[in-house]
DOPA-331495 format. One record per residue: residue in one letter; y, x, z negated of N, C-alpha, C in turn. Coordinates in steps of 0.05 Angstrom, whole numbers, padded with zeros to 5 digits, always signed. Layout:
<nodes>
AYXZYXZYXZ...
</nodes>
This chain:
<nodes>
M+02494+03694-03616+02478+03670-03615+02483+03655-03589K+02465+03638-03582+02467+03621-03557+02471+03592-03565I+02491+03579-03553+02499+03553-03562+02499+03533-03539I+02490+03509-03544+02492+03486-03526+02515+03469-03535V+02532+03460-03517+02555+03442-03523+02553+03418-03505T+02556+03394-03517+02559+03369-03501+02587+03359-03505G+02597+03343-03486+02623+03330-03489+02646+03348-03482A+02642+03369-03466+02663+03388-03460+02685+03378-03442T+02682+03353-03431+02704+03341-03416+02720+03323-03434G+02714+03323-03460+02731+03309-03480+02746+03329-03496M+02766+03320-03511+02783+03338-03526+02768+03355-03547V+02750+03342-03562+02736+03356-03583+02716+03376-03571G+02700+03366-03552+02680+03384-03540+02692+03407-03526E+02715+03403-03512+02728+03425-03498+02738+03445-03518G+02750+03436-03540+02760+03454-03561+02738+03470-03574V+02716+03457-03579+02693+03471-03591+02682+03492-03571M+02679+03484-03546+02669+03502-03526+02687+03526-03523Y+02713+03521-03523+02733+03543-03521+02729+03564-03543Q+02726+03554-03568+02722+03573-03590+02696+03589-03587C+02676+03576-03577+02650+03590-03572+02654+03612-03551L+02669+03606-03530+02673+03626-03509+02690+03650-03519Q+02708+03645-03539+02725+03666-03550+02711+03682-03571S+02690+03671-03583+02677+03684-03606+02659+03707-03599D+02662+03729-03613+02644+03752-03610+02616+03746-03620L+02613+03725-03636+02586+03718-03647+02569+03703-03627V+02582+03693-03605+02568+03676-03586+02565+03692-03560E+02540+03694-03551+02535+03709-03526+02532+03692-03502A+02525+03666-03506+02520+03648-03483+02526+03619-03491V+02538+03604-03473+02544+03576-03478+02533+03560-03454L+02517+03540-03461+02507+03521-03441+02520+03495-03446V+02536+03485-03426+02549+03459-03428+02532+03439-03413I+02525+03417-03426+02510+03395-03413+02528+03371-03412G+02534+03361-03388+02552+03339-03386+02549+03324-03359R+02566+03304-03356+02565+03288-03332+02584+03299-03310R+02605+03313-03318+02625+03323-03300+02630+03353-03306P+02640+03368-03287+02647+03396-03292+02668+03397-03314C+02666+03417-03331+02685+03419-03354+02712+03430-03345G+02713+03443-03322+02738+03453-03312+02744+03482-03320H+02724+03495-03332+02728+03523-03341+02707+03541-03328T+02715+03566-03325+02696+03586-03316+02698+03610-03336H+02675+03622-03341+02674+03644-03360+02647+03658-03357P+02646+03684-03361+02620+03698-03358+02598+03688-03377K+02606+03677-03400+02586+03667-03419+02576+03639-03412L+02591+03625-03394+02587+03596-03390+02568+03589-03368R+02550+03570-03374+02533+03558-03353+02534+03528-03358E+02533+03513-03336+02535+03483-03338+02510+03470-03326V+02501+03449-03338+02480+03431-03327+02493+03404-03325L+02495+03393-03301+02508+03367-03296+02487+03346-03292L+02489+03324-03307+02471+03301-03305+02487+03276-03303S+02479+03258-03286+02493+03232-03284+02488+03215-03309D+02466+03221-03323+02458+03206-03347+02445+03227-03366L+02458+03232-03389+02449+03252-03407+02421+03246-03419T+02414+03220-03419+02388+03213-03430+02365+03222-03412T+02371+03231-03387+02351+03240-03369+02346+03271-03372L+02359+03283-03392+02357+03312-03395+02328+03321-03396D+02321+03340-03379+02295+03353-03380+02300+03381-03391V+02293+03385-03416+02299+03410-03429+02288+03434-03415A+02262+03432-03406+02249+03455-03393+02263+03460-03366A+02268+03440-03350+02280+03443-03324+02308+03455-03326S+02322+03448-03348+02350+03457-03351+02351+03484-03365N+02328+03495-03372+02327+03520-03386+02342+03519-03413A+02341+03495-03425+02355+03491-03450+02337+03497-03474T+02323+03520-03473+02306+03528-03495+02315+03556-03504G+02308+03562-03529+02315+03588-03540+02343+03589-03550Y+02355+03566-03554+02383+03566-03564+02384+03563-03594D+02404+03575-03606+02407+03576-03635+02420+03550-03646A+02436+03536-03630+02449+03513-03640+02458+03495-03617C+02461+03469-03624+02473+03450-03606+02497+03437-03620F+02520+03439-03608+02544+03426-03619+02548+03400-03603F+02540+03378-03614+02540+03353-03600+02567+03339-03604C+02584+03341-03584+02611+03330-03586+02616+03307-03567A+02595+03298-03553+02598+03275-03535+02602+03250-03551G+02619+03232-03543+02623+03207-03558+02645+03190-03545V+02646+03165-03554+02666+03147-03543+02680+03133-03567S+02703+03121-03561+02717+03105-03581+02703+03078-03583S+02704+03066-03606+02692+03039-03610+02711+03017-03602V+02736+03024-03595+02756+03004-03588+02747+02988-03563G+02747+02962-03566+02739+02944-03544+02710+02942-03539K+02693+02953-03556+02664+02953-03552+02650+02937-03574G+02630+02922-03567+02614+02908-03586+02593+02928-03598E+02579+02918-03618+02561+02937-03632+02538+02945-03614E+02528+02928-03597+02505+02935-03579+02514+02957-03560E+02537+02954-03547+02546+02974-03528+02552+03000-03543Y+02566+02999-03565+02573+03023-03580+02548+03038-03590T+02528+03022-03598+02503+03035-03607+02489+03050-03584R+02490+03037-03560+02477+03050-03537+02491+03076-03530L+02518+03076-03531+02534+03099-03523+02536+03120-03545T+02529+03113-03569+02532+03132-03592+02504+03139-03603Y+02491+03120-03615+02465+03126-03627+02443+03133-03606D+02440+03115-03587+02418+03120-03567+02422+03146-03552L+02446+03151-03543+02451+03175-03527+02446+03200-03544T+02457+03201-03568+02454+03224-03585+02425+03229-03592M+02411+03208-03600+02383+03212-03608+02365+03220-03585S+02371+03210-03561+02355+03217-03538+02357+03247-03532V+02381+03258-03532+02385+03287-03527+02373+03303-03550A+02379+03295-03575+02370+03310-03598+02339+03311-03600Q+02326+03288-03595+02297+03288-03597+02284+03306-03576K+02296+03308-03552+02285+03326-03532+02290+03355-03539L+02313+03361-03549+02319+03389-03557+02301+03398-03580A+02296+03380-03599+02280+03387-03622+02252+03395-03616V+02241+03385-03594+02213+03391-03587+02209+03421-03582N+02228+03433-03568+02225+03461-03560+02245+03480-03574N+02260+03469-03592+02281+03485-03606+02281+03478-03636N+02258+03479-03649+02258+03470-03676+02270+03491-03696G+02278+03514-03685+02293+03533-03702+02323+03529-03698M+02331+03508-03684+02359+03504-03677+02374+03490-03700V+02400+03496-03701+02418+03481-03718+02433+03461-03701F+02433+03435-03709+02445+03414-03693+02470+03404-03708C+02494+03408-03696+02519+03399-03708+02529+03375-03693Y+02531+03353-03707+02539+03327-03695+02567+03320-03704V+02585+03314-03684+02612+03306-03691+02611+03276-03697S+02615+03270-03722+02615+03243-03732+02644+03235-03737G+02652+03228-03762+02679+03222-03767+02684+03215-03796A+02708+03220-03806+02714+03212-03834+02711+03182-03837G+02699+03174-03858+02695+03145-03863+02668+03135-03853T+02651+03153-03843+02624+03145-03834+02609+03133-03858D+02593+03112-03852+02579+03097-03873+02550+03105-03874S+02543+03123-03892+02515+03132-03894+02496+03110-03903S+02506+03089-03916+02489+03067-03925+02480+03049-03902E+02495+03050-03880+02491+03034-03856+02494+03004-03862K+02507+02997-03884+02509+02969-03892+02538+02959-03894G+02557+02976-03889+02585+02968-03892+02595+02949-03870K+02620+02940-03873+02631+02920-03855+02642+02932-03829V+02647+02958-03829+02659+02971-03806+02637+02980-03786M+02638+02968-03762+02616+02972-03743+02612+03001-03736W+02633+03015-03728+02630+03042-03718+02619+03060-03740A+02628+03055-03765+02619+03071-03787+02590+03068-03793R+02580+03043-03790+02551+03038-03793+02535+03053-03772V+02544+03051-03747+02529+03063-03725+02529+03094-03728K+02552+03105-03735+02553+03134-03740+02535+03142-03763G+02535+03125-03784+02518+03131-03807+02489+03131-03800R+02480+03112-03784+02453+03110-03775+02446+03135-03758T+02464+03143-03741+02460+03166-03724+02456+03191-03741E+02474+03195-03761+02472+03218-03779+02444+03218-03793N+02438+03195-03804+02413+03193-03820+02388+03200-03804D+02387+03189-03779+02363+03193-03763+02362+03221-03751L+02385+03233-03746+02385+03261-03737+02373+03279-03758M+02378+03273-03783+02369+03290-03805+02339+03288-03810K+02326+03269-03796+02297+03267-03798+02283+03283-03777L+02298+03294-03758+02285+03310-03736+02278+03338-03746S+02263+03352-03729+02252+03378-03738+02269+03402-03732F+02295+03398-03732+02314+03421-03729+02313+03437-03755R+02321+03462-03753+02323+03479-03777+02343+03467-03796K+02365+03456-03785+02386+03444-03801+02402+03425-03784V+02411+03403-03795+02429+03384-03782+02454+03382-03799Y+02477+03385-03787+02503+03382-03800+02518+03359-03787A+02528+03340-03804+02545+03319-03794+02574+03326-03800F+02588+03333-03780+02616+03341-03783+02633+03315-03783R+02650+03313-03804+02667+03289-03807+02696+03296-03807P+02707+03304-03784+02736+03310-03783+02752+03284-03784A+02778+03288-03790+02796+03265-03790+02818+03271-03769F+02842+03277-03779+02864+03284-03760+02860+03313-03752M+02859+03318-03725+02856+03345-03715+02879+03352-03697T+02890+03375-03701+02911+03384-03683+02898+03399-03660P+02905+03393-03635+02891+03404-03612+02898+03433-03607T+02881+03446-03591+02886+03473-03583+02904+03473-03558K+02926+03488-03559+02945+03487-03538+02933+03499-03512G+02941+03486-03490+02934+03497-03464+02908+03487-03452L+02893+03471-03467+02868+03461-03457+02872+03437-03439L+02851+03430-03424+02854+03410-03402+02851+03381-03411H+02837+03376-03433+02828+03349-03439+02840+03338-03465T+02863+03349-03473+02876+03339-03497+02886+03310-03493L+02879+03292-03511+02888+03265-03509+02918+03262-03512K+02930+03246-03496+02959+03242-03497+02968+03234-03525L+02952+03217-03538+02959+03207-03564+02963+03230-03584Y+02946+03251-03582+02948+03274-03600+02973+03290-03593K+02980+03291-03568+03005+03306-03561+03029+03291-03572W+03029+03265-03570+03052+03249-03580+03054+03250-03611M+03031+03252-03624+03030+03251-03653+03032+03278-03666G+03036+03299-03650+03037+03326-03660+03058+03330-03682W+03080+03315-03681+03101+03318-03701+03092+03309-03728M+03071+03293-03730+03061+03283-03755+03045+03304-03770A+03034+03324-03756+03016+03343-03769+03027+03357-03794P+03053+03367-03793+03063+03379-03818+03064+03360-03841L+03070+03334-03836+03072+03315-03857+03044+03309-03869V+03024+03306-03851+02997+03301-03860+02987+03325-03877R+02993+03349-03867+02984+03373-03881+02997+03376-03908L+03023+03366-03911+03037+03368-03936+03027+03348-03956F+03023+03323-03947+03016+03302-03966+02986+03296-03969S+02971+03304-03949+02942+03300-03950+02927+03323-03936P+02927+03347-03949+02917+03371-03935+02887+03369-03929N+02872+03353-03943+02844+03350-03937+02837+03329-03917A+02858+03320-03903+02854+03300-03881+02861+03312-03854I+02867+03337-03853+02875+03349-03828+02864+03377-03825C+02857+03384-03800+02848+03411-03793+02855+03415-03763T+02852+03439-03754+02856+03444-03725+02830+03441-03711L+02832+03436-03685+02807+03435-03669+02794+03463-03668A+02810+03484-03669+02799+03511-03671+02783+03514-03697D+02792+03502-03719+02777+03502-03744+02749+03490-03740V+02748+03467-03726+02723+03453-03722+02704+03471-03707G+02713+03483-03685+02696+03501-03669+02687+03525-03685N+02705+03538-03699+02697+03561-03715+02678+03554-03738A+02683+03531-03750+02665+03522-03772+02637+03517-03761M+02635+03505-03738+02608+03501-03726+02594+03527-03721I+02609+03546-03709+02597+03572-03704+02587+03585-03730N+02603+03584-03751+02596+03597-03776+02574+03581-03791S+02572+03555-03786+02552+03539-03799+02523+03546-03791V+02521+03558-03767+02494+03566-03757+02481+03586-03776R+02498+03602-03788+02487+03623-03806+02492+03617-03836A+02506+03595-03842+02515+03590-03869+02493+03579-03887D+02475+03563-03876+02454+03550-03892+02465+03535-03916R+02484+03516-03910+02497+03501-03931+02477+03481-03944P+02479+03476-03970+02461+03456-03982+02466+03428-03974S+02491+03421-03968+02499+03394-03960+02500+03392-03930S+02489+03370-03919+02489+03366-03890+02514+03353-03880V+02530+03341-03898+02555+03328-03891+02577+03348-03893V+02593+03352-03872+02615+03372-03872+02641+03357-03870T+02656+03357-03892+02682+03343-03893+02704+03361-03882V+02728+03350-03881+02751+03366-03871+02755+03391-03889K+02753+03387-03915+02755+03410-03933+02734+03431-03927D+02709+03422-03922+02687+03440-03916+02692+03454-03889I+02703+03440-03870+02709+03451-03844+02729+03474-03847R+02750+03470-03862+02770+03491-03866+02757+03515-03880T+02740+03510-03900+02727+03532-03914+02709+03548-03895L+02692+03534-03879+02674+03547-03861+02689+03562-03839A+02713+03552-03833+02729+03566-03812+02744+03590-03824G+02742+03594-03850+02754+03618-03862+02782+03613-03871K+02790+03587-03875+02817+03581-03884+02819+03582-03914
</nodes>
């Protein structure tokens, strides 16, 4: 299959891209981002844009792909709802709407988060915005949209963009896995689950940590 990945200069996007490059099921990976991802591979091609909302699908040859793994995103820390909406909802929908026009057979996997508010009415700002994003993505003409809701993720060793916080908190992983196994997975699990979801045709569009582990073959 041929896969588009966004957010490959972030920890999650890089981890997902890495699993795609290692997978025998994936023949080509197109990374769309603002900066070079720092990797080279025979399967890999990059399209660099200063603003992802300016994506021209035809000019970028971003057609004929089986899936988009949308991993671009920002933390809500220090951001008001208007700014966070622009960087989360507006950006995601702009890219997705353009891809849907020429790739309506595509599966779109969106990295959301545990605790996302599908009602869009809760008190937590980021959860409302993520919920709205999930809901509106599912109205587009993709073959399938999956909202991935990971929680605690253990990073893939040796990658370039692992957040320092996750390196420092690595000692917590065995404890989380022991006391709350459905709250933790590896970043490799997320990537492999996305790859397998393209062919899985799951009835539910929301993919929890437990679902991620199952899709990854755990």
